[in-house]
N, CA, C and O of each residue as an XYZ file, in Angstrom:
292
protein
N     -23.127     -5.407      0.112
C     -22.287     -5.561      1.269
C     -21.527     -6.889      1.219
O     -20.395     -6.977      1.697
N     -22.145     -7.913      0.644
C     -21.469     -9.214      0.583
C     -20.214     -9.143     -0.288
O     -19.252     -9.871     -0.042
N     -20.214     -8.272     -1.308
C     -19.024     -8.102     -2.133
C     -17.846     -7.657     -1.279
O     -16.744     -8.188     -1.412
N     -18.075     -6.681     -0.400
C     -17.002     -6.129      0.420
C     -16.454     -7.159      1.396
O     -15.245     -7.240      1.613
N     -17.348     -7.942      1.979
C     -16.910     -8.983      2.911
C     -16.131    -10.078      2.184
O     -15.109    -10.554      2.677
N     -16.619    -10.471      1.015
C     -15.913    -11.479      0.217
C     -14.555    -10.992     -0.242
O     -13.582    -11.747     -0.229
N     -14.483     -9.742     -0.644
C     -13.210     -9.157     -1.074
C     -12.227     -9.119      0.096
O     -11.054     -9.450     -0.073
N     -12.693     -8.722      1.271
C     -11.822     -8.659      2.454
C     -11.256    -10.038      2.788
O     -10.086    -10.157      3.151
N     -12.072    -11.069      2.670
C     -11.586    -12.430      2.937
C     -10.560    -12.862      1.892
O      -9.590    -13.546      2.220
N     -10.766    -12.470      0.652
C      -9.834    -12.816     -0.411
C      -8.488    -12.134     -0.198
O      -7.443    -12.758     -0.382
N      -8.503    -10.868      0.186
C      -7.264    -10.109      0.405
C      -6.415    -10.760      1.488
O      -5.187    -10.741      1.404
N      -7.051    -11.334      2.504
C      -6.319    -12.004      3.584
C      -5.445    -13.142      3.061
O      -4.452    -13.491      3.698
N      -5.788    -13.713      1.938
C      -5.051    -14.838      1.360
C      -3.870    -14.396      0.500
O      -2.991    -15.203      0.200
N      -3.839    -13.128      0.102
C      -2.777    -12.640     -0.758
C      -1.478    -12.485      0.042
O      -1.519    -12.120      1.216
N      -0.338    -12.758     -0.579
C       0.934    -12.577      0.137
C       1.214    -11.101      0.457
O       1.816    -10.785      1.483
N       0.776    -10.213     -0.426
C       0.949     -8.769     -0.217
C      -0.336     -8.076     -0.663
O      -0.855     -8.336     -1.749
N      -0.832     -7.197      0.191
C      -2.000     -6.399     -0.176
C      -1.506     -5.200     -0.984
O      -0.706     -4.416     -0.473
N      -1.958     -5.033     -2.228
C      -1.500     -3.912     -3.048
C      -1.714     -2.546     -2.396
O      -0.946     -1.616     -2.644
N      -2.738     -2.421     -1.573
C      -2.989     -1.148     -0.889
C      -1.823     -0.807      0.048
O      -1.476      0.364      0.202
N      -1.223     -1.817      0.669
C      -0.065     -1.576      1.533
C       1.098     -0.977      0.743
O       1.802     -0.097      1.239
N       1.297     -1.451     -0.474
C       2.367     -0.912     -1.326
C       2.066      0.538     -1.712
O       2.968      1.374     -1.746
N       0.823      0.825     -1.995
C       0.419      2.194     -2.345
C       0.621      3.122     -1.158
O       1.108      4.241     -1.318
N       0.251      2.666      0.030
C       0.438      3.459      1.249
C       1.918      3.760      1.472
O       2.282      4.892      1.792
N       2.756      2.766      1.304
C       4.203      2.962      1.471
C       4.734      3.973      0.466
O       5.536      4.839      0.815
N       4.293      3.865     -0.768
C       4.752      4.789     -1.795
C       4.341      6.221     -1.465
O       5.163      7.136     -1.506
N       3.074      6.405     -1.140
C       2.574      7.749     -0.836
C       3.305      8.335      0.361
O       3.691      9.504      0.345
N       3.494      7.534      1.395
C       4.138      8.014      2.617
C       5.582      8.442      2.370
O       6.061      9.401      2.976
N       6.277      7.728      1.476
C       7.702      7.992      1.265
C       8.002      8.905      0.084
O       8.953      9.684      0.141
N       7.227      8.830     -0.965
C       7.609      9.466     -2.223
C       6.752     10.650     -2.658
O       7.239     11.548     -3.345
N       5.493     10.658     -2.269
C       4.603     11.702     -2.773
C       4.879     13.030     -2.070
O       4.958     13.072     -0.842
N       5.024     14.098     -2.825
C       5.270     15.411     -2.195
C       4.168     15.779     -1.201
O       3.004     15.420     -1.383
N       4.551     16.494     -0.159
C       3.633     16.839      0.922
C       2.486     17.729      0.462
O       1.424     17.731      1.085
N       2.677     18.477     -0.606
C       1.624     19.396     -1.055
C       0.569     18.708     -1.929
O      -0.380     19.361     -2.363
N       0.713     17.428     -2.189
C      -0.284     16.698     -2.973
C      -1.482     16.344     -2.091
O      -1.336     16.089     -0.896
N      -2.644     16.334     -2.691
C      -3.876     15.995     -1.990
C      -4.346     14.631     -2.481
O      -4.371     14.366     -3.683
N      -4.716     13.775     -1.542
C      -5.166     12.422     -1.859
C      -6.670     12.330     -1.630
O      -7.185     12.828     -0.629
N      -7.371     11.688     -2.566
C      -8.796     11.386     -2.418
C      -8.913      9.875     -2.495
O      -8.512      9.267     -3.488
N      -9.455      9.272     -1.465
C      -9.632      7.824     -1.406
C     -11.029      7.488     -1.901
O     -12.015      7.698     -1.194
N     -11.109      6.965     -3.122
C     -12.385      6.585     -3.724
C     -12.316      5.108     -4.066
O     -11.463      4.691     -4.850
N     -13.187      4.328     -3.499
C     -13.144      2.923     -3.851
C     -13.914      2.057     -2.892
O     -14.717      2.539     -2.093
N     -13.657      0.763     -2.984
C     -14.321     -0.188     -2.118
C     -13.323     -0.684     -1.079
O     -12.110     -0.559     -1.252
N     -13.833     -1.230     -0.035
C     -12.960     -1.762      0.994
C     -13.132     -1.061      2.320
O     -14.193     -0.513      2.621
N     -12.079     -1.085      3.106
C     -12.158     -0.631      4.492
C     -11.573      0.758      4.707
O     -11.374      1.160      5.853
N     -11.296      1.487      3.663
C     -10.709      2.826      3.758
C      -9.331      2.777      4.406
O      -8.969      3.667      5.176
N      -8.577      1.753      4.099
C      -7.244      1.585      4.680
C      -6.313      2.725      4.281
O      -5.483      3.159      5.078
N      -6.449      3.200      3.068
C      -5.635      4.322      2.606
C      -5.893      5.556      3.469
O      -4.956      6.206      3.932
N      -7.144      5.866      3.677
C      -7.510      7.025      4.491
C      -7.065      6.863      5.937
O      -6.552      7.805      6.542
N      -7.260      5.676      6.489
C      -6.898      5.431      7.881
C      -5.386      5.495      8.095
O      -4.925      5.943      9.144
N      -4.627      5.052      7.115
C      -3.168      5.009      7.247
C      -2.496      6.343      6.945
O      -1.403      6.619      7.439
N      -3.147      7.162      6.140
C      -2.543      8.429      5.704
C      -3.456      9.604      6.044
O      -3.730     10.446      5.189
N      -3.920      9.663      7.271
C      -4.892     10.687      7.682
C      -4.429     12.103      7.365
O      -5.242     12.952      7.001
N      -3.144     12.363      7.499
C      -2.619     13.705      7.268
C      -2.548     14.073      5.792
O      -2.394     15.247      5.455
N      -2.659     13.082      4.905
C      -2.563     13.356      3.470
C      -3.886     13.221      2.730
O      -4.084     13.868      1.701
N      -4.790     12.397      3.233
C      -6.065     12.160      2.562
C      -7.046     13.245      2.964
O      -7.312     13.441      4.150
N      -7.585     13.950      1.979
C      -8.505     15.048      2.234
C      -9.968     14.637      2.113
O     -10.847     15.279      2.687
N     -10.225     13.573      1.368
C     -11.604     13.155      1.146
C     -11.624     11.651      0.954
O     -10.780     11.100      0.247
N     -12.578     10.991      1.575
C     -12.718      9.547      1.462
C     -14.164      9.246      1.069
O     -15.087      9.461      1.856
N     -14.350      8.752     -0.145
C     -15.689      8.491     -0.678
C     -15.886      7.015     -0.967
O     -14.944      6.301     -1.311
N     -17.122      6.572     -0.821
C     -17.441      5.172     -1.030
C     -18.926      5.042     -1.342
O     -19.736      5.844     -0.878
N     -19.277      4.040     -2.121
C     -20.683      3.794     -2.426
C     -21.429      3.417     -1.142
O     -22.524      3.920     -0.887
N     -20.842      2.542     -0.344
C     -21.385      2.168      0.962
C     -20.313      2.503      1.979
O     -19.235      1.908      1.956
N     -20.585      3.441      2.871
C     -19.588      3.886      3.841
C     -19.517      2.908      5.005
O     -20.360      2.946      5.901
N     -18.509      2.028      4.996
C     -18.312      1.069      6.084
C     -17.616      1.768      7.256
O     -18.047      1.638      8.402
N     -16.567      2.489      6.974
C     -15.838      3.206      8.016
C     -16.579      4.493      8.365
O     -17.130      5.154      7.485
N     -16.593      4.841      9.623
C     -17.390      5.987     10.075
C     -16.916      7.325      9.510
O     -17.715      8.255      9.402
N     -15.643      7.445      9.150
C     -15.123      8.720      8.654
C     -15.302      8.903      7.158
O     -14.943      9.949      6.617
N     -15.843      7.920      6.492
C     -16.047      8.021      5.051
C     -17.390      8.653      4.740
O     -18.328      8.572      5.534
N     -17.473      9.280      3.585
C     -18.721      9.856      3.097
C     -19.317      8.933      2.058
O     -18.603      8.412      1.201
N     -20.615      8.730      2.127
C     -21.284      7.898      1.138
C     -21.506      8.711     -0.127
O     -21.938      9.862     -0.064
N     -21.217      8.123     -1.254
C     -21.308      8.790     -2.539
C     -22.417      8.142     -3.351
O     -22.432      6.923     -3.522
N     -23.324      8.932     -3.841
C     -24.381      8.435     -4.709
C     -24.063      8.842     -6.133
O     -24.023     10.031     -6.450
N     -23.837      7.864     -6.992
C     -23.531      8.164     -8.392
C     -24.692      7.777     -9.308
O     -24.563      7.839    -10.530
N     -25.782      7.392     -8.749
C     -26.915      6.944     -9.558
C     -27.815      8.070     -9.920
O     -28.820      7.863    -10.601
């Protein structure tokens, strides 16, 4: 859990969050019939911002309530 908190603090210092650029691209350019799966670490910003396009949100530790915890071990 400390990794996620440390990463979130680091992102606050960046001039641009790369996830914001990805969200903008998907919202404007990706065809509507494409399905998005949000797999990764962080706050599920992709899923929260693109609810109508993201079909599945997976994470090792589910911080956001709408995410599913994934066990890969």
